[in-house]
N, C-alpha and C positions, 0 to 999 in steps of 0.2 A: 672395506669400503673407504675408511679414513685414510688408509696408506696410499691407495690409488689416487684419491683425490689430492693428496699432498705431493704427488710427484709432478715434475715439470711437463712440458709438452713432449709428445713423442717424436721419435726420429723419422716417422713416416708422413709427419704432418706436411712437410714441404712438398712431397710427391703428391699427396692427396689434394693439397691446395692447387698445384699445377694442373691436375686432372680436372678439378672443379672449376677451372678458369678463374681462380681468385688471385689477389694481388701477392705474389710470392715473397716480395721484399718484407711484407708485413709479417708473413709466416716465419721467415728466418730471424727478423728482429724479436718477435714474441718468444720464439724458441730460445734464443740466445739470452734474453733478459730472464726468462723463467728458469733457465738452467742455472744461471749465476745465482738467482735468489733462492733456488732450491737448496743451496749448500747450507743456508741458515734456516729457511722457511719449512723444509721437509721435516727435519728433526723437531723444529719447534711446534708445527701444527700436529704432528704424531704425538707428541708429548702432552700438549695442551688439551686437544680434543679427546684424545684416548683417556686421559685421566677423568674426564667428566662423565664418563659412561661406566657404571659400575662393573660391567662384564668385561669390557676392554681394559679398565683400569687394574683388573685382577691379573690380566694376561701380561700387562706392562710390568707390574710388580713381580710376577712370576719369572719373567726372563731378565728381570733387572735391566730394562733398557736405559741406556744412558744417552742423552741428547748429544753429548760431546762424542760418544762413539758414533752415533749416527752421522753427526757432522763431519767426523773424520772420513767415514766410509763415502758419503755422498761427495766430499771434496775430492777423494781419490778417483772415484767413478767418473764424476762430471767436470769438476774443477780443473784437474791437472790435464785431461785430454784436452779440453777446451783451450787452455792456456798454450798447450804444445801446438795445437792447430792454428791459433791466431799468430803465434810466433813464426811457424813455419810458413804460413801465407804471407807474412810481412817480409821475411827475410829471403824466402825462396819460392815466389809465387809461381814460377814455371814448374817446379816440382810438386807443389801443392795442386796445381791443375792435373797433373799426370796421376797422382795418387787419390784424388777425390773419388773417382768413380770406383776403383777397387775396393776402397774403404767402405763405400756406402753398400756394396754387394756383399762385403765380409760382415758388416754390422747388422744387415738384414738376415743373412743366414745364422749368425750367432744368435740373434733375437729369437728366431724360430725354433732353434735347438733348445734354448732355454725354456721357452714356452712348452714344447712338447715334453721336455724332460721332467717339468713340473707336473705336468697332467699324467704322465705315464707312472711317476712315482707314487701318485695318489689316486690311480685309475678306479679303484673299487669305491673309494668314497666319492669320486667325481660321478660315477653312474648312479650313485644313491641320491645325490643332492643336486643334480644337474638342472632339474626344473627350478628350484628356488635360486640357484646361482645365476641362471640364465635370466630369469626375471629381474633379480636385483641388479645386474650388470645393465641390462636392456634400459631399465628406468633411470640409473645413474647416468649412462651415455646420453640418452635422450635428453634429459634435463640439461646437461652440460652443453650439448650441440645447441639447443634451443636458446639457452641463456646467452651462449657466445653470439649467436646470430642476431637476436633481438636486442642485445646490448648495442651492437654496431648500428643497428636500425634506429635505436633510441638516440644516439649521438649523430644521427644522420651522416654515417660514413657512406662512401660510394659503395655499390653492390660487390664489386670484387673484393673491397676490404671486408665487408660483412661476411663473405664466405671464408676468407681467411682466418678471421677471428673465430667464427663457429668451429672450424676444424681444430684450431689451436686449443681452444678451451675443451673441446670434447675428446681429443686424442692425448692420452697421458703415456708417460714413459713407463710402461709396464715391466720392461727388462730391469729397470732400476728398482721397481717394487719387488720382484722376484729375488733380486740380489739381496735386498733388505730383509725379506721374509726368511731366506736360507741363512743369513749371516746372524740375525738377531732372534729370529723365532724358531730356529732349528727346523725349517720347513714345515711348520704347523699346517696340517693338512688342509683345513678350511681356508686358510689365508693363501696357500700356495694354489689351491684350485681356483680360488675366486680370481686372483691376479693373473694365473695363467689363462684361464677362460677369457679374462678381459683382454689379454694380449691378442687372442684370436679374434674376439669380437670387434675390437677396434679397426681391424682390417676389413672385415665384413661391412661393419657400419659406415667406415670411412669411404670405401669404395661405392656404397649404395648412395650416400650423401652426394658424393662427387658426381655420380651418374644422374642423380635428380638435378643437381645444379646445371649440369650441361644441357639439360632439356629445357632450361629457362634462359631465354636470351637476356643478354645484358642491355642495360638502357642504351638507346641510340643504335641497336643492332636488330636485324631482321630475324625471323624464326630461325633461319639456318644462315650461318655466314659470321664474319668478323665486323667490328664496329666500321661504320661508313666514314 
C-alpha cells in the first residue's frame, strides 16, 4: 500500500478526467509534476515510511532496498521517456502528433499485460486473499478520490478542476509499482497481487467516478447539455 501511494499519477487519468468532464489541462499538469517529483519522492517515501513499520522494515532489509537503486529505476522508467517526449514535441511537433495516439494505445496494452501477468503468476495466492486485498484497495482508493475532490472544494476551485484533482489523486501509476515489485522485491506474492489488483481496480473505480460526475451538471449548465 505504501508503494502504491508513493507512485505518481496514472497514465489513464487524462482519459478519465476527459470522460468526467473535468479540466484536462489540470490533469496533464498534475501528472507531469508528480511524475517528475516521483524520481526523487517515490524512493524517499518508500524508504522513510517503510522503515517506520516493523513488518515492512524487515522486508526492506531482506531485499536490501537502496533508495539510489530505486531512484535510478524510476528515472529510467519515467524521467528519460518524459524528457524524450518533451524534446520530440519541441523539435518535431508534427511527428509528435502522429505518434501520440499509437503510443497511448501501446502503453495501455502494455499496462494490461503487466497487470494480468502479475495476477496470473500469483493466481493461487490471489484467490486466497482476494477479499482482504479488494477491501484494502477499495478503502485506499476511496480515501484518495475523496481527499482529492474535497481538497479542491476546500480551496474553492471550479467544479471541473475538482474533478480533475480527484482523479489525479485517486489514480496511481500501478504499472510503475509492478516494475518496482518485480525489480526489487522479486515479485513478492502479496505485493504483486495487491498492486496488480489495484491496476484493475483503478480502471473500474475511475470509470465509475467519471460516470457519476457526468450525471451531475456543471455550474451554469442544465440537467442535460453544455454550458449556456
